[in-house]
C-alpha positions in Angstrom: 0.0 0.0 0.0 1.4 3.4 -1.0 0.8 5.4 2.2 1.2 9.2 2.1 3.8 10.5 4.4 3.2 13.6 6.3 4.6 16.8 4.9 8.0 17.6 6.5 8.0 20.6 8.8 8.6 23.8 6.9 10.7 25.5 9.5 13.3 24.8 12.1 14.5 26.9 15.1 18.3 27.1 15.2 19.4 26.9 18.8 15.7 26.9 19.6 15.7 30.6 18.7 16.3 31.5 15.1 13.3 30.3 13.2 14.1 29.7 9.6 12.5 28.1 6.6 14.1 24.8 5.9 14.9 25.7 2.3 17.6 28.3 2.4 20.1 29.5 -0.1 23.8 28.7 -0.4 25.5 31.8 -1.9 28.9 30.3 -2.8 28.2 30.3 -6.5 27.8 34.0 -6.6 31.5 34.4 -6.9 34.1 34.5 -9.7 35.1 31.5 -11.7 37.0 29.2 -11.7 37.2 28.1 -8.1 34.7 30.5 -6.6 37.4 33.1 -6.7 37.0 36.9 -7.2 33.8 38.9 -7.5 30.7 37.6 -9.3 30.8 38.4 -13.0 27.4 40.0 -13.0 27.1 41.9 -9.7 23.7 43.4 -10.6 22.1 40.0 -11.6 23.5 38.5 -8.3 21.7 41.2 -6.4 18.5 40.5 -8.3 18.8 36.8 -7.4 19.3 37.5 -3.7 16.3 39.8 -3.8 14.2 37.1 -5.4 15.3 34.6 -2.8 14.0 36.8 0.0 10.7 37.4 -1.9 10.2 33.7 -2.1 10.4 33.4 1.6 14.0 32.2 2.0 15.3 33.6 5.3 18.5 31.6 5.7 21.5 32.4 3.6 24.8 30.6 3.9 28.1 32.3 2.9 31.8 32.3 4.0 34.8 34.6 4.1 36.5 32.1 1.7 33.9 32.7 -1.0 35.6 35.3 -3.2 37.3 35.6 -0.7 35.2 38.3 0.9 33.3 39.3 -2.3 30.3 37.0 -1.6 29.6 38.6 1.7 30.0 42.1 0.1 27.4 41.1 -2.6 24.9 39.9 0.0 25.3 43.2 1.9 25.0 45.3 -1.3 21.8 43.4 -2.2 20.0 43.0 1.1 21.2 45.5 3.6 19.4 46.8 5.6 18.3 43.3 6.2 14.7 42.0 6.9 14.2 41.3 10.6 13.8 37.6 10.1 16.8 37.0 7.8 19.6 34.8 9.2 22.9 35.2 7.5 25.3 32.4 8.4 29.0 32.8 7.5 32.2 30.8 8.1 35.8 31.5 8.9 39.0 29.7 9.4 40.2 29.2 5.8 42.8 31.1 3.7 42.2 31.1 0.0 45.0 33.0 -1.8 44.2 31.4 -5.3 41.3 29.5 -6.9 43.0 26.2 -6.4 44.6 26.9 -3.1 42.5 26.4 0.0 44.1 25.9 3.3 42.8 25.7 6.9 43.9 28.6 9.2 41.9 28.3 12.4 44.5 30.0 14.6 42.6 32.0 17.2 44.0 35.3 15.9 42.9 34.5 12.4 39.4 33.5 13.5 39.1 36.9 15.3 40.4 38.7 12.2 38.0 36.8 9.9 35.0 37.3 12.1 35.6 41.1 12.5 36.2 41.4 8.7 32.9 39.5 8.0 31.1 41.8 10.3 32.3 44.8 8.3 31.6 43.3 4.9 28.1 42.1 5.9 27.4 45.5 7.7 26.4 43.6 10.9 26.9 44.3 14.5 26.5 40.6 15.3 26.7 37.5 13.1 23.7 35.3 13.8 25.5 32.0 13.0 29.3 31.9 12.7 30.8 28.6 11.7 34.3 27.2 11.8 34.9 26.3 8.2 37.1 23.4 8.9 39.3 22.2 11.7 43.0 23.1 11.3 45.3 20.1 11.8 48.1 22.5 12.9 46.0 24.2 15.7 44.5 22.4 18.7 40.8 22.1 18.0 39.9 23.4 21.5 41.8 26.6 20.8 39.8 27.3 17.7 36.5 26.6 19.4 37.7 28.6 22.4 38.1 31.7 20.3 34.6 31.3 18.8 33.3 31.1 22.4 35.3 34.3 23.2 33.8 36.1 20.2 30.4 35.0 21.3 31.0 36.4 24.8 32.0 39.7 23.2 28.7 39.8 21.3 30.2 39.5 17.9 28.6 36.0 17.3 25.2 35.0 18.4 25.4 31.3 17.8 28.3 29.0 16.8 28.4 26.3 14.2 31.0 23.8 12.9 31.7 22.5 9.4 33.6 19.4 8.2 33.8 17.8 11.7 33.4 14.4 13.2 31.1 13.3 16.1 34.2 13.2 18.4 35.0 16.8 17.5 31.4 17.9 17.9 31.3 16.4 21.4 34.7 18.0 22.2 33.4 21.4 21.1 30.2 21.0 23.1 32.3 20.7 26.3 33.4 24.2 25.6 30.4 26.0 24.2 26.9 25.2 22.8 27.0 24.2 19.1 23.9 25.3 17.1 24.7 23.8 13.7 26.8 21.3 11.7 27.6 21.7 8.0 29.1 18.6 6.4 28.7 17.0 3.0 25.5 14.9 2.7 23.1 13.9 -0.1 21.0 11.0 -1.2 24.1 9.5 -2.9 26.6 10.5 -0.2 25.6 9.4 3.3 28.9 8.8 5.0 27.8 11.3 7.7 24.6 9.4 8.6 25.7 8.8 12.2 26.6 12.5 12.6 23.2 13.5 11.2 21.5 11.2 13.7 23.6 12.6 16.5 22.5 16.2 15.5 18.8 15.1 15.2 18.9 13.6 18.7 20.5 16.8 20.2 18.3 19.2 18.2 21.4 20.6 16.4 20.7 22.0 12.9 22.3 19.9 10.2 23.1 21.9 7.0 24.2 19.6 4.2 26.4 21.0 1.6 26.7 19.2 -1.8 23.0 18.4 -1.3 22.7 17.4 -4.9 26.1 15.7 -5.0 27.8 18.6 -6.6 31.5 19.3 -5.9 33.2 22.6 -6.6 36.3 21.0 -8.0 34.7 18.1 -10.0 32.5 17.8 -13.1 30.0 15.3 -14.2 26.5 14.1 -13.3 26.6 13.9 -9.5 23.3 12.1 -9.1 23.9 9.6 -11.9 23.9 6.6 -9.7 20.4 7.4 -8.5 19.1 8.5 -11.9 16.5 5.7 -12.4 14.7 5.9 -9.1 14.8 9.7 -9.0 13.5 10.0 -12.5 10.6 7.6 -11.9 9.4 9.3 -8.8 10.0 12.8 -10.3 7.7 11.8 -13.3 5.0 10.7 -10.8 5.1 14.1 -9.1 5.7 16.0 -12.3 8.9 17.6 -11.0 12.6 17.2 -11.7 14.9 14.5 -10.3 16.9 17.1 -8.4 13.8 18.3 -6.7 13.1 14.7 -5.5 16.7 14.5 -4.2 16.1 17.6 -2.1 12.7 16.5 -1.0 14.2 13.3 0.3 16.5 15.4 2.5 13.6 17.3 4.0 11.8 14.0 4.8 15.0 12.4 6.1 15.3 14.5 9.3 13.4 17.5 10.8 16.7 19.4 11.6 18.0 19.4 8.1 18.3 22.9 6.5 18.9 22.9 2.8 21.2 25.5 1.1 21.2 24.5 -2.6 23.1 27.0 -4.6 22.2 28.4 -8.0 22.9 31.4 -10.2 19.5 31.5 -12.0 16.2 32.7 -10.7 14.4 29.8 -12.5 16.4 27.2 -10.7 16.0 29.1 -7.4 12.2 29.0 -7.8 12.4 25.2 -8.5 14.3 24.7 -5.3 11.7 26.6 -3.3 8.9 24.4 -4.8 10.5 21.4 -3.2 8.7 22.3 0.1 5.4 21.3 -1.5 6.5 17.8 -2.6 4.9 15.1 -0.4 6.6 11.8 -0.8 4.9 8.5 0.0 6.2 6.0 2.5 7.0 3.6 -0.5 8.8 6.4 -2.3 10.9 7.2 0.7 11.7 3.5 1.1 12.8 3.3 -2.5 15.0 6.4 -2.2 16.5 5.1 1.1 17.8 2.1 -0.9 19.8 4.2 -3.3 23.4 3.2 -3.1 25.5 5.7 -1.1 28.8 6.6 -2.6 31.7 8.6 -1.3 33.3 11.3 -3.5 
């Protein structure tokens, strides 16, 4: 019997405080190419896309100092400042990016302070609602990096703290120092290596923000969802939507604390992503999608 599953919740409260719609926008692609380096080639069109995102009800935008670097945050401010009261802008620090193909962790406390203060200036904010450690630095004790984020929070420069590219052990270590509001790791219907971490976050009411939610990788080409093409296409035809929309809908059904941040540079694609909230998968469809082979990139 093809039972109808309940619609997934449309919103989630980050840290039980910041209520956001579960379909957000990842702004990384509004940068120069190749390698998300330099300013976006069409600054005016980038602003229009961000305006349209807010018009569609998106109130969670993810960015980072490394996107550009810096130019992505400047574009968001140029488009949306002064910000709507309910808009949550999440940014990240702890990475140096001197060239398109050179990305290196730098989570030294002094660099995290510099990065946070620079993001505040570029975004024209007095406080960043959600500031995330972009990735742990193998050359810096993890507790020192998290400790600096806690200090910046105490100073009022950060409201809530998140982590990206971490393990369960690192998350637990960080929670001994300061409350953690969000985790951002790779996760999609075809990449589920972080399943245990997602379950941990769900249990502890921590927002889980998957990047690469459609299997895309900034340094790789190809059809990221190719291994799931058959099942996704069949279910998409049934709902009269696109396979990518089904892949995103599966994530919304997978756990109530998942916040989506699919990126795009076109308004048409942005509107398709927002439509995902209205897709209601059946129990049988979810079971079929759950069986898709998980692969690691």
